[in-house]
C-alpha angles and dihedrals in degrees: 000000000000123000090252092052092049091051091048090052092044128243119303115248115250093208143006102317140081123254096237141007126204120201132159095349094310125105123201124195123212115241106290125204129195098279132151116195089347095307125111111242093204138011134188146077120296112238092025109045102008138039131219098266092053094049094040087060090046090051089054091053092047090051091050088052090053090050090048092050091052093042090053090052095049102036101261142332092285088075091059104097100173139356107231109178139003126190117197117196116195124192101219147147120271092254096050110109105163093096094133091053090056093044090053087071089062092045090051090053091053091052092047092048102037108015135258093292088063095079110120133189108283144201124200111199129184114219138179098238143354133203116297092356094295113165094215139024127190130203118190132193119192140174113238132198120231 
């Protein structure tokens, strides 16, 4: 399966959950990490193992995975009418404070994929650890048209 085919089908779950749920005109993605074809592209802790540019790029990939999960659930990105909220979780050291700089990589991916009007409200949250050693995880909530 090519990278484009895997994105069109949506990311494969890494556990017992589904990648996206649609209810009442709102779609919610599961937490998405920077995976390609089911494999993490980068692991580590920001501020110790990784720097901002590396994780900013990983955040972009995780955001594209969240978009792909929702697009697969609603029949394509054309059904996404508005991004509402994005949560960006960053595995980082206690003294790492550039959370917004990392989250901007995810915001950039939304703009590239869906246009400048796609920007939602956003939280950037530093955490101790993420699944499989991922440095970043993205959750996305969007309004969808029928």
